[in-house]
MARBA-29499 format. One record per residue (C-alpha): x, y, z; residue in three letters. Coordinates in steps of 0.05 Angstrom, whole numbers. Example, Ala and Ser with C-alpha at 12.3 -4.5 7.8 and 13.67 -1.06 7.14 Angstrom:
! residues 2
(site (246; -90; 156); 'ala');
(site (273; -21; 143); 'ser');
END
This chain:
! residues 98
(site (1973; 1764; 4173); 'unk');
(site (2046; 1761; 4154); 'unk');
(site (2101; 1757; 4206); 'unk');
(site (2158; 1806; 4206); 'unk');
(site (2230; 1786; 4191); 'unk');
(site (2286; 1830; 4218); 'unk');
(site (2352; 1834; 4182); 'unk');
(site (2413; 1872; 4206); 'unk');
(site (2450; 1905; 4148); 'unk');
(site (2526; 1897; 4156); 'unk');
(site (2578; 1952; 4158); 'unk');
(site (2570; 1965; 4083); 'unk');
(site (2516; 1944; 4036); 'unk');
(site (2554; 1926; 3973); 'unk');
(site (2516; 1867; 3946); 'unk');
(site (2452; 1827; 3954); 'unk');
(site (2434; 1797; 4020); 'unk');
(site (2412; 1727; 4000); 'unk');
(site (2374; 1714; 4065); 'unk');
(site (2330; 1775; 4051); 'unk');
(site (2317; 1751; 3980); 'unk');
(site (2297; 1682; 4005); 'unk');
(site (2250; 1710; 4058); 'unk');
(site (2216; 1755; 4007); 'unk');
(site (2209; 1698; 3958); 'unk');
(site (2176; 1655; 4012); 'unk');
(site (2118; 1704; 4016); 'unk');
(site (2110; 1691; 4090); 'unk');
(site (2139; 1755; 4120); 'unk');
(site (2145; 1829; 4114); 'unk');
(site (2216; 1853; 4119); 'unk');
(site (2249; 1902; 4166); 'unk');
(site (2321; 1920; 4150); 'unk');
(site (2360; 1953; 4206); 'unk');
(site (2417; 1997; 4182); 'unk');
(site (2445; 2013; 4251); 'unk');
(site (2513; 1981; 4233); 'unk');
(site (2514; 2003; 4160); 'unk');
(site (2555; 2065; 4146); 'unk');
(site (2565; 2057; 4071); 'unk');
(site (2526; 2034; 4010); 'unk');
(site (2554; 2020; 3941); 'unk');
(site (2519; 2028; 3874); 'unk');
(site (2510; 1952; 3872); 'unk');
(site (2479; 1953; 3941); 'unk');
(site (2432; 2010; 3922); 'unk');
(site (2411; 1975; 3858); 'unk');
(site (2397; 1910; 3896); 'unk');
(site (2356; 1949; 3947); 'unk');
(site (2315; 1982; 3892); 'unk');
(site (2303; 1914; 3858); 'unk');
(site (2283; 1884; 3926); 'unk');
(site (2232; 1938; 3936); 'unk');
(site (2203; 1927; 3866); 'unk');
(site (2197; 1853; 3879); 'unk');
(site (2165; 1866; 3947); 'unk');
(site (2114; 1912; 3916); 'unk');
(site (2097; 1858; 3865); 'unk');
(site (2089; 1808; 3921); 'unk');
(site (2047; 1856; 3964); 'unk');
(site (2101; 1852; 4018); 'unk');
(site (2123; 1910; 4061); 'unk');
(site (2196; 1929; 4069); 'unk');
(site (2217; 1979; 4122); 'unk');
(site (2286; 2010; 4128); 'unk');
(site (2304; 2036; 4197); 'unk');
(site (2361; 2066; 4236); 'unk');
(site (2393; 2096; 4174); 'unk');
(site (2454; 2140; 4185); 'unk');
(site (2453; 2210; 4156); 'unk');
(site (2509; 2190; 4108); 'unk');
(site (2470; 2131; 4079); 'unk');
(site (2406; 2171; 4077); 'unk');
(site (2442; 2225; 4037); 'unk');
(site (2459; 2172; 3985); 'unk');
(site (2385; 2153; 3983); 'unk');
(site (2364; 2225; 3973); 'unk');
(site (2416; 2239; 3918); 'unk');
(site (2394; 2175; 3882); 'unk');
(site (2322; 2199; 3884); 'unk');
(site (2293; 2129; 3885); 'unk');
(site (2222; 2139; 3910); 'unk');
(site (2212; 2067; 3933); 'unk');
(site (2275; 2071; 3977); 'unk');
(site (2254; 2138; 4007); 'unk');
(site (2184; 2111; 4022); 'unk');
(site (2214; 2049; 4055); 'unk');
(site (2251; 2097; 4101); 'unk');
(site (2185; 2126; 4122); 'unk');
(site (2180; 2190; 4084); 'unk');
(site (2190; 2231; 4021); 'unk');
(site (2256; 2263; 3999); 'unk');
(site (2239; 2330; 4031); 'unk');
(site (2222; 2304; 4100); 'unk');
(site (2286; 2268; 4117); 'unk');
(site (2292; 2202; 4152); 'unk');
(site (2242; 2183; 4205); 'unk');
(site (2272; 2115; 4215); 'unk');
END
């Protein structure tokens, strides 16, 4: 059984978080990303997040996004990236449950 690694997302997600990439590559842990302090996400941050989720799926690792602000969740909904919405715990129509 894999352990769980918790990462706090900073005030804005504008680039890759190398420590998350390293943890995913190790194959030893599922990832929980806490967005409690994140109020903004750039296109680069969103692209990295989508790529991270694709890599996690290939590695049979779970990634959970939690404590997402309504502002950031709106970006996720507008982007319509299914993997990101699933990582939040629901589909586009249901809104965040994280």
